[in-house]
C-alpha positions in Angstrom: -39.5 -65.5 -44.8 -40.1 -62.6 -47.0 -42.2 -61.9 -43.8 -39.1 -62.0 -41.4 -36.8 -60.2 -44.4 -39.4 -57.1 -44.5 -38.8 -56.7 -40.4 -34.9 -57.1 -40.3 -34.8 -54.2 -43.4 -37.0 -51.9 -41.4 -35.1 -52.3 -38.4 -32.1 -51.9 -40.4 -33.3 -48.5 -41.7 -34.6 -47.4 -38.1 -31.4 -47.9 -36.6 -29.3 -46.2 -39.6 -31.7 -43.4 -39.4 -31.1 -43.2 -35.4 -27.2 -42.9 -36.0 -27.7 -40.5 -38.4 -29.5 -38.1 -36.0 -26.8 -39.3 -33.5 -24.0 -38.2 -35.3 -25.6 -34.8 -36.3 -26.5 -33.7 -33.0 -22.4 -34.8 -31.9 -21.2 -32.4 -34.9 -23.5 -29.9 -33.6 -22.2 -30.1 -29.9 -19.0 -29.6 -30.9 -19.6 -26.8 -32.6 -17.1 -24.2 -31.3 -17.5 -20.4 -30.2 -15.0 -18.3 -30.7 -14.2 -15.0 -28.2 -12.1 -12.0 -29.7 -10.1 -10.1 -27.2 -8.9 -6.6 -27.9 -5.2 -5.2 -27.8 -5.7 -2.5 -25.0 -3.4 0.5 -23.9 -3.3 0.3 -19.9 -1.0 1.2 -17.0 1.0 -1.4 -16.1 2.7 -1.6 -12.3 4.1 -4.6 -10.6 5.4 -3.8 -6.9 6.7 -5.3 -4.0 4.9 -4.6 -0.6 7.2 -3.9 3.1 5.5 -3.4 6.2 6.0 -1.1 9.0 4.2 1.6 11.2 3.9 5.0 12.0 7.1 6.4 14.3 8.2 10.2 15.0 10.7 11.9 12.9 13.0 12.8 15.9 12.0 14.0 19.7 12.7 16.7 21.0 13.2 17.2 24.8 11.6 20.5 27.0 13.3 20.3 30.1 12.7 21.8 33.1 16.1 24.5 34.1 16.1 23.4 37.4 14.1 20.8 39.7 11.3 22.1 41.8 7.5 21.9 41.8 5.4 22.0 38.3 2.7 25.1 38.6 0.5 25.0 35.3 0.5 22.7 32.1 -0.4 24.7 28.9 -0.3 21.4 26.5 -1.0 18.0 26.3 -0.3 15.0 24.2 -1.4 15.4 20.8 -1.1 18.9 21.2 0.6 21.0 17.9 3.0 23.7 19.6 5.6 26.1 17.9 9.2 26.9 19.1 9.2 29.1 21.9 6.2 28.6 22.7 5.1 28.5 26.8 4.5 24.8 28.0 4.2 24.9 31.5 5.6 26.9 34.5 7.2 25.7 37.5 8.3 26.6 40.8 12.4 26.1 41.9 13.0 25.1 45.3 14.1 28.7 46.1 11.1 29.8 45.2 8.7 27.4 47.1 11.0 27.8 50.2 10.3 31.7 50.4 7.0 31.6 49.5 6.4 29.7 52.5 7.8 31.9 54.5 6.0 34.6 53.1 2.6 32.8 53.8 3.2 32.3 57.5 3.4 36.0 57.6 0.5 36.6 56.4 -1.8 37.2 52.8 -0.5 40.2 51.8 3.4 38.8 52.2 2.4 36.0 50.2 1.1 38.0 47.9 3.8 41.2 47.3 6.8 37.8 47.2 4.9 36.2 44.2 4.7 39.0 42.3 8.6 39.7 42.6 9.6 36.1 42.6 7.7 34.9 39.4 7.4 31.3 38.8 9.8 29.7 35.7 8.8 29.1 32.2 9.2 25.8 30.4 9.4 26.9 26.6 9.1 24.2 23.7 12.2 23.8 21.7 10.8 22.7 18.5 7.7 23.2 16.5 6.0 19.9 16.3 3.0 17.7 18.5 3.5 16.8 22.0 4.4 13.2 21.9 4.5 12.3 25.6 4.2 14.6 28.4 5.8 13.2 31.8 4.3 15.3 35.0 1.1 16.5 36.3 0.2 19.6 37.4 1.9 19.7 41.3 4.3 17.1 40.9 8.1 17.8 41.7 10.1 17.4 38.4 13.5 17.5 37.0 15.0 16.5 33.7 12.5 17.0 30.6 8.9 17.5 31.1 7.7 16.8 27.5 9.0 15.6 24.1 8.0 17.1 21.2 7.6 15.0 17.8 9.4 17.2 15.1 7.0 15.1 12.5 5.3 11.6 11.4 7.4 9.4 9.1 6.6 5.8 8.1 9.4 3.4 8.7 9.1 0.0 6.9 11.5 -2.8 6.7 12.8 -4.3 3.1 14.8 -7.6 2.8 18.3 -7.4 2.1 16.9 -9.1 -1.9 14.9 -6.3 -2.3 17.0 -3.2 -1.6 18.5 -2.8 -4.8 15.2 -2.1 -6.1 15.0 0.8 -3.6 16.5 4.6 -4.1 16.2 7.5 -2.5 14.0 10.1 -3.9 11.8 6.4 -5.5 7.8 7.6 -5.5 6.0 4.9 -3.6 2.5 4.0 -2.8 1.4 3.8 1.2 -1.6 2.7 3.0 -2.9 2.2 6.7 -3.9 -1.5 6.9 -7.3 0.0 8.9 -7.7 2.1 6.0 -6.2 0.3 2.5 -9.1 2.2 0.0 -6.9 4.8 0.7 -3.8 5.2 -0.8 -1.4 8.1 -0.6 1.8 8.5 -3.4 5.3 9.9 -1.3 8.7 9.5 -2.1 11.4 7.5 -0.1 13.5 9.5 2.2 16.2 7.8 3.7 17.9 4.1 3.6 19.7 3.0 6.5 23.0 2.1 5.8 22.9 -0.4 8.3 21.1 -3.7 8.5 19.2 -5.6 11.5 18.3 -9.0 11.6 14.3 -9.9 11.4 13.2 -13.6 12.1 16.7 -14.3 11.2 16.3 -12.1 7.5 18.7 -8.9 7.3 16.2 -6.1 6.6 17.1 -2.3 6.0 14.9 0.6 7.4 13.5 2.5 4.9 12.2 6.0 6.4 9.3 7.4 4.2 7.7 11.2 5.6 4.2 11.1 6.5 2.9 15.0 5.1 0.3 16.9 6.8 -1.5 16.7 3.3 -1.4 12.7 3.4 -2.9 13.1 7.1 -5.4 15.1 5.9 -6.9 12.7 3.0 -7.1 9.9 5.6 -10.2 11.9 7.3 -8.5 11.3 10.9 -5.4 11.8 12.3 -3.0 8.5 12.2 -1.7 7.7 15.5 2.0 6.7 16.4 2.3 2.7 15.8 -0.4 2.3 13.1 0.5 -0.2 11.1 1.3 0.8 7.6 1.9 -0.8 4.2 4.2 0.3 1.6 4.3 -0.4 -1.8 7.7 -0.3 -4.5 7.4 -0.5 -8.0 9.9 -2.4 -9.4 8.1 -2.1 -13.4 5.7 0.1 -14.5 4.7 1.0 -18.4 2.4 3.7 -18.4 -0.3 3.1 -20.8 1.3 0.4 -22.9 0.3 -2.5 -25.1 -1.6 -5.3 -23.1 -3.4 -8.1 -23.7 -5.9 -9.4 -20.9 -4.2 -13.0 -19.5 -6.8 -15.3 -20.4 -6.2 -14.9 -24.2 -3.0 -16.3 -23.7 -3.7 -18.8 -20.6 -1.2 -18.7 -17.4 1.3 -20.8 -19.0 2.5 -18.8 -22.0 5.0 -18.6 -24.3 7.1 -15.3 -24.5 6.7 -15.4 -28.3 4.0 -16.9 -29.9 3.5 -17.0 -33.8 -0.3 -16.3 -34.9 -1.9 -16.7 -38.2 -3.4 -13.5 -39.6 -7.4 -14.3 -41.4 -4.9 -14.2 -44.6 -2.9 -16.7 -43.8 -0.1 -14.8 -43.2 2.1 -15.5 -40.0 3.1 -13.0 -37.4 5.3 -13.0 -34.4 4.3 -11.6 -31.4 6.8 -11.0 -28.2 5.5 -10.7 -24.5 6.7 -9.3 -21.4 5.7 -9.9 -17.7 2.4 -10.5 -16.5 0.9 -7.6 -14.2 -2.2 -8.8 -12.7 -5.0 -9.7 -15.2 -2.8 -8.5 -18.2 0.6 -9.0 -19.8 2.8 -6.8 -21.6 3.2 -6.8 -25.1 6.7 -5.9 -26.0 6.1 -6.2 -30.1 4.3 -8.0 -33.3 1.1 -6.2 -32.0 -0.8 -2.7 -32.5 -3.7 -0.9 -30.4 -6.8 -1.7 -32.7 -5.5 -5.5 -33.2 -7.5 -8.6 -31.6 -6.8 -12.0 -30.6 -9.7 -14.7 -31.2 -10.0 -17.4 -28.8 -11.5 -20.5 -28.9 -13.5 -19.8 -26.0 -16.2 -23.3 -25.5 -18.1 -25.8 -27.5 -21.2 -25.4 -28.1 -21.7 -28.5 -25.4 -20.7 -26.2 -22.8 -17.5 -27.8 -22.3 -15.3 -24.6 -21.4 -11.8 -24.9 -22.9 -9.2 -23.6 -20.4 -5.8 -23.7 -22.8 -6.7 -23.2 -26.2 -4.8 -24.6 -28.9 -6.1 -22.3 -31.2 -5.5 -18.1 -31.6 -5.7 -16.1 -34.7 -4.8 -12.3 -35.3 -8.2 -10.6 -36.2 -7.1 -7.4 -38.0 
């Protein structure tokens, strides 16, 4: 009986010791690791996007003054021309008849009348880029021969619900879809007064100039029809106080009550989310930091921490 009691005593002692070890390990595993997240000064910007394409600003026509035959072309599509520059020469139907008659009389007669009856010149009506050319040399022509683009613009369609956020002179950012890493800053030039329906949605056309310096920045000449995205600013605060979003979590209250290390309560007012940051309206200063519960020593991450402390 005595030997049995000793065995029971030893068993209970061993069991109690094991329970103490487990409890100690559990407490150690529940030890919380904290992270201090500083209040930062950053440029905060919230935008909405609209898609469009590169188009011509205006098209002006270089027209043949009369019907006839196109003799010589001096410009091709994509060439930049100046106002009153000679784009082509042509022969009127009357000149063609006279030269044909002179040709039958011999070379000297033909050469004489070619000098007397000079070909008609077709001039560029404006500075710009040759957008398209209608005829080739020796074609019979009438009407316009070339069309000149007076400049490139970006036209985008803005939904009517966003139109109140857009105004003439507004600074916007645009980029070509094939070179999205290269963004240029420009301004809204024109807003259409009438809407049109696209996919059963009322949209308004917004025009933005594409200047020469913008085109040089891309490293290649943007072509008509290329897809463009324009970013319109909705809300922006340069060098504003902000907290990384992870400090408060994606589901946060606009008003927080934080506790200083001294025990004093501090009320913090937050604004909108700007990407990975949330705007700090009041209650925090540059140099402050928020202490949040990051994870436990056991490795379990606490995604929405209930603990927020203000570290001065």
